[in-house]
C-alpha positions in Angstrom: 1.8 -6.5 1.8 -0.7 -7.2 4.4 -4.3 -6.3 3.4 -5.5 -5.9 7.2 -9.6 -5.9 6.3 -10.5 -6.3 10.1 -8.3 -3.2 11.3 -9.0 -1.2 8.0 -5.6 -1.1 6.9 -2.8 -2.1 4.4 0.8 -2.7 5.8 3.8 -3.5 4.9 5.5 -4.3 7.7 4.5 -1.5 10.7 4.1 1.2 6.9 0.7 1.9 6.4 -0.3 2.6 3.0 -3.8 3.5 1.3 -5.4 2.2 -1.5 -7.0 5.4 -3.7 -7.9 6.2 -7.1 -5.4 8.2 -8.9 -8.3 10.4 -10.3 -9.2 11.3 -6.9 -5.5 12.5 -6.1 -4.5 14.2 -9.5 -8.1 15.7 -9.8 -6.8 17.8 -6.5 -3.8 19.0 -8.1 -5.8 20.1 -11.4 -8.0 22.2 -9.6 -5.1 24.5 -8.2 -4.0 27.6 -10.1 -0.4 27.1 -12.0 1.4 28.9 -8.4 -0.6 26.2 -6.2 -0.1 23.6 -8.0 3.6 23.9 -8.6 3.8 24.5 -4.8 1.7 21.4 -4.0 3.6 19.2 -6.7 6.7 20.2 -5.0 5.3 19.5 -0.9 4.2 16.5 -2.6 7.9 15.5 -3.7 9.1 16.2 -0.6 6.8 14.2 1.2 8.1 11.2 -0.5 11.5 11.9 -0.3 11.3 11.8 3.3 7.8 9.3 3.4 9.3 6.9 0.8 12.3 7.1 2.1 11.8 5.4 5.2 10.6 2.6 3.0 13.4 2.5 0.8 16.0 2.4 3.8 14.1 -0.8 5.4 14.2 -1.9 1.4 17.8 -1.9 1.6 18.4 -3.3 5.6 16.8 -6.3 3.9 19.0 -5.9 1.0 22.0 -6.3 3.0 22.6 -2.9 1.8 23.5 -3.5 -1.9 22.1 -0.9 -3.8 21.7 -3.2 -7.0 19.4 -4.8 -4.4 17.4 -2.0 -2.9 17.0 -1.1 -6.9 15.3 -4.5 -7.6 13.4 -4.4 -4.9 12.2 -0.8 -5.5 11.1 -1.7 -9.0 9.4 -5.2 -7.8 7.7 -3.4 -5.3 6.6 -0.2 -7.4 3.9 -2.4 -9.5 2.4 -4.3 -6.2 1.7 -0.6 -5.1 0.1 0.8 -8.2 3.2 2.7 -9.1 3.5 1.6 -12.5 6.2 -0.6 -13.7 9.7 0.2 -13.4 13.4 -0.1 -14.6 16.4 1.3 -13.6 19.6 1.4 -15.1 22.8 2.8 -13.9 25.9 4.4 -15.1 28.8 6.8 -14.1 26.3 9.7 -14.5 23.2 8.5 -12.0 20.5 6.8 -12.2 17.8 6.6 -15.4 14.1 5.3 -14.2 11.6 4.1 -17.0 8.2 4.2 -15.6 5.4 2.6 -17.9 2.1 2.9 -16.9 2.2 5.9 -14.4 -0.7 6.2 -12.2 0.0 9.7 -11.3 -0.3 10.3 -15.6 -2.6 8.6 -16.1 -5.2 9.9 -13.3 -4.0 13.1 -14.0 -4.5 13.3 -17.5 -3.0 15.6 -20.5 -0.7 18.3 -19.3 2.2 20.5 -20.9 4.3 19.6 -17.8 5.4 16.7 -16.3 3.0 15.5 -13.5 4.9 12.6 -11.9 6.4 14.5 -8.5 5.6 11.3 -6.4 8.0 9.4 -8.5 10.4 11.7 -9.0 10.5 12.2 -5.0 10.9 8.3 -4.6 13.5 8.0 -7.1 15.3 11.3 -5.5 15.0 9.3 -2.4 16.5 5.9 -3.9 19.3 7.6 -5.8 20.6 9.5 -2.4 20.9 5.6 -1.0 22.2 4.0 -4.1 24.6 7.2 -4.7 25.7 8.2 -1.3 25.1 11.5 -1.4 22.7 14.3 -0.2 22.5 16.3 -2.6 21.1 14.1 -5.4 18.0 14.8 -7.3 15.1 13.1 -9.6 13.7 14.8 -12.4 11.0 13.6 -14.9 12.7 13.9 -18.3 9.7 12.8 -20.5 6.1 12.0 -19.4 3.1 10.3 -20.2 0.2 12.6 -19.7 2.5 15.3 -22.0 2.3 12.0 -24.6 5.6 10.6 -24.2 5.2 6.0 -24.4 6.5 6.2 -20.9 8.0 8.4 -18.1 11.5 8.9 -17.7 13.4 10.1 -15.0 17.5 11.2 -14.2 18.5 10.8 -11.4 22.1 13.3 -10.3 24.0 15.3 -8.2 22.0 18.9 -8.5 
């Protein structure tokens, strides 16, 4: 990551990032009614599938196209970006992701529904590359905002 203070930007090669408190982002979702919140969470996931997919493609290229190298790079990069501590595992059915200390869950606070849609979006983008299918979707099965010890995601064929 290049913290370019002179130009007021944070870059990973040509991909720009910004720092924001999780409470500021997740507070937006708290302020919406149920329908608006659901739609906004879905839009966030879709945006991360697209934009996070660009990052994942670059990571995959740096790893020579190897799926395990991609998972390792994403897991190694997530903490540096403040997205929690990621751990992937693969089996014949798909990919499992465990995230400790999710900023999305922490920023949202207690919830009756999972709130880490941005992570689900990134897991979807990565899962599509690793599994070689466009019909792969990640869903959050446990969320720290709901009281779980960690957030867990299953990435499977839809």
